[in-house]
N, C-alpha and C positions, 0 to 999 in steps of 0.2 A: 504494500501499501502506500510505504510509503514514495520507496523509488518509480511507483509511478504519479506522485502529488509531486518530483521534483521534475519529473516528466511534462505534466501537462504547466508546470510553474515555468518551463521554455521554452512551452509550442510545438510539444514535438506527440503532437497527437496516437504518430503509431506506435514509437515506443513508448505512450501513457497508456493505449491497448494494450499493452503486450502485461507489462506486472499489474493491469487491472487484473485483467485474466489469469494471473497468475494468480494472484491474491484468490480473485473469486473458486479459484480449483479448490485450491488448498480451505480454504472456506470448507469449502463442497465437506473436500475430505476427512480430513477433523470430521464430523460436524455425524458422518455418517460411522466413522469408523472407536472415535474417542466414549457418542452419549450409548448414557443406560438407559435402554427407556423405563424398567422395570424397575431400577431401582430409582431413576428419576436422578442421576448428578451423573459428568465425566470419571471416566475410566483416567487413574490417575498418568499410566502407561498405557505400551501395552509389551510386548515382549517379544522373545529371541522367537513363538513362531504367531509373533499378529493377531496373540491374543488380548483384550484387555484387564490392564491389572485394576480389580475395584473397590480399592479405598478410596474411603471419601476426606477425602483432603483439602487445604485452602486453595491451591491451585490451583483450580476450576474460578475463586473472585477473582486471577490473573485473566484470564482468558475472557472475561469481562468488559475489564481497562483497557483490554486489546483490539475488543471488539468484533473476537473468530466468532460468539456463541450466538449460533438463528435467534432470534426476535423468539420463537414460541418458546423455545426453552432455555429462558431466562428468566421466571419467574420462579420453579425447578428450581434452581444455581440460587438464583434470591432466596429462594424459602430453606431449604440447606444453611446456608449458609448463614442467618441466621435464627435455627435449628436450636433448642438446648445442646447437645450432642454435638454442637460445632461450637455456638456464640454461649463464653464463658459471664458477659458481663462485664470483662475486661475489654474482650477484642472478640479473633477470629482463632478457633483453634487451629494448627496444622489437622492437627487429623483427629478424627471424629470421638468420641466418647465408645464408641459402637466397635469403635475396628481391636483385632485385634492386638495390631502390635500399640497401643497406646499405651503413654506415659503422659499422662503432668510432666511429669520429672526429667522431662529427655530432650532433648538437641533439636533434634521436627518433629516426635512423634507424639504433637499433643499437644505439646508446647507455643508462647503468642508473641508470633515479635511482631513491632511496633508496622516496621516496612511493610508486610504482608499485607495487611490491615489497612496500609496505604491504599495498598492500589486495590484490596479490596473495596474499600468508601467508593472509593472512582471508580473502581470499577459499576456496582454496584448503580453508584449516578451515571451515571452514560449512559444508560439502558434506563433510565426513568425510574430507576425506587429508590425515591430519594429520602424516608422515612427509615427504612432501611439507612442507605448508605445514612444517614443520623446519629443511629445509632451504637456504628460500628463509632463513629470521630470522637462520642459522647467521651466512651467507653471507653479510646486508645486517652482520651486528654483528662479521663479519668484518674487513669494507670501512671499518669507522667502526672497529674497534682502530686501521687499518694510519694510520685519515688522527688519528690523536691525540685520539678519541676523538669527533673535528666531525664526520659527516655532510657532503660538499656538496650544493649543486645535484644532478648527475651528474656519474659517471664515467664512462671511455672502454668501449668493448663489448670486451675483448680478454677474452681462454678464460684462464684462473686458471690450467689446466696451461703456457699463454705464457709470464703474468709474475708474481712470485710479490707483488706490491702490486697495484693498483685504481692501473691509469693517471690519471690525473687529466685534469679537460678543464682545456681550460687556459683558458677565459671559466666559469667553473663558479660563479656563487654561492655565497660559505661566512664566517657560517652562512645559515641559510638557516630562514624558519617549515616547511616539512613537511618537512626533510627535518631541521627534528632533532625533531620532532615521530618518527617515526619509528620512532627504536629506543622509544618507550613504546609506542606502539600493537602493534609486534611483540609485547613484555612482558606484553601484555593480551592478544592472538593464543595465545601459551603455553601463558599460565595457562588462559585461555579463563573467564574473570570479567566474564560478562556483568550487572550492580545492574540490577535493576528495580523500582524504588523507592515505585508510588507501591501497588505491591498487594506490597509484604512481604516482596519474593524477589528473592536473589541466586545466582547459578550459577557456583560456580567451582569444575573440574579440570583441573586442572597434570598439559600433556603438556610436561615440557619434554624438548628431547634428553638424550640419552648424556651427560654430562662434561658437561654446561650447571652444575652441583654443586650444590651449597645455593641455596636465596635468600630470600633476608628482604626485606621493605618495609614499612616505614613512615610517619605521617602518612599512610593517602591517607586522604583523606575521600571520606564519603557521610555523606550525610543527613542531616547538621550533628552526625554523632564520625569519631572520627578512629581507621581500625585498622591493625592490625601481621597481615603474614601471613607463617608462614615453612612452606613449602615444604622438606623434606627429604627424600633419595632415601628409597623404604617407607614412609613415614611415614607414618598420618593430615594435611593441610594444620592445620594452626594459626588459625585468627580470634580475635585479640584486638579489643576494644572495638565491634564490629560495635550500633551502634544497636538496640533494647527492639519486636522483634517483627519484626525482622528477617532471616526465614527463608535459613538457604545449603542451593542441594543444591548438593553434589556431585558432579554430573551436567555434560555439555557441553545448551546450550540448546538446546529441542524449534523445532522451525518456526513458523512465528508463528499458524499457524491451532495449533497445540499448545496455544504461546503462552494463545489467544485464551480455550483450551478450560480453560489452571490455573489464568488470569483468576476465572474467570463459577464455577469453582466456589466456588474458597478466599479 
């Protein structure tokens, strides 16, 4: 999809079509081979004989983020990610409690990774699951507060109903770069903030959870300018300092094909 986009930007329609077709074929093959209709989730992998490994894992949230999941399968994925076996109240586990290898004290088989959840939340929002994305974002931000404002690499996958604080993972790195970036990505997801500077457009449609309060961002770099954003409950978003010629659209960013139509038209 990225190669198709760059070709489109360069006005190379033939190359754009080649890569768009390859992306479409990959998406079709992925949904045919990895989707498990009886379970209602995507396989974690295919083994050496191309049989699906049917582990219920958080990886399918990354598939939402990438856009490779078919629209008709996305609701089931969202439901699974927020199910009690996956969602701890502090975030989404890497592996569901119903799986044989589940261990809340493991590195990858049941722990909670902040950066993993940032991609899950972004994927949920991409497919229009606003409330689900909010739940994941708030859970991880609550965990960040419990860790004194500094998210670790990962923490244990115990349920929030069992422990009123996230349980630290003994050897987790803290600080760690992608964990530190998680709150920034969560905030961008909740703001539905998506600049497209080369075409003079930015999408901004805040979906802050109830009780989040008013939000002010200052000194936000964009196209050589510094923006200030103010989001208050019940009021239009205030944007100050936007570069000349930038149109801010107060709606979620449309799908890639529609974006291309927007760029071609304007």
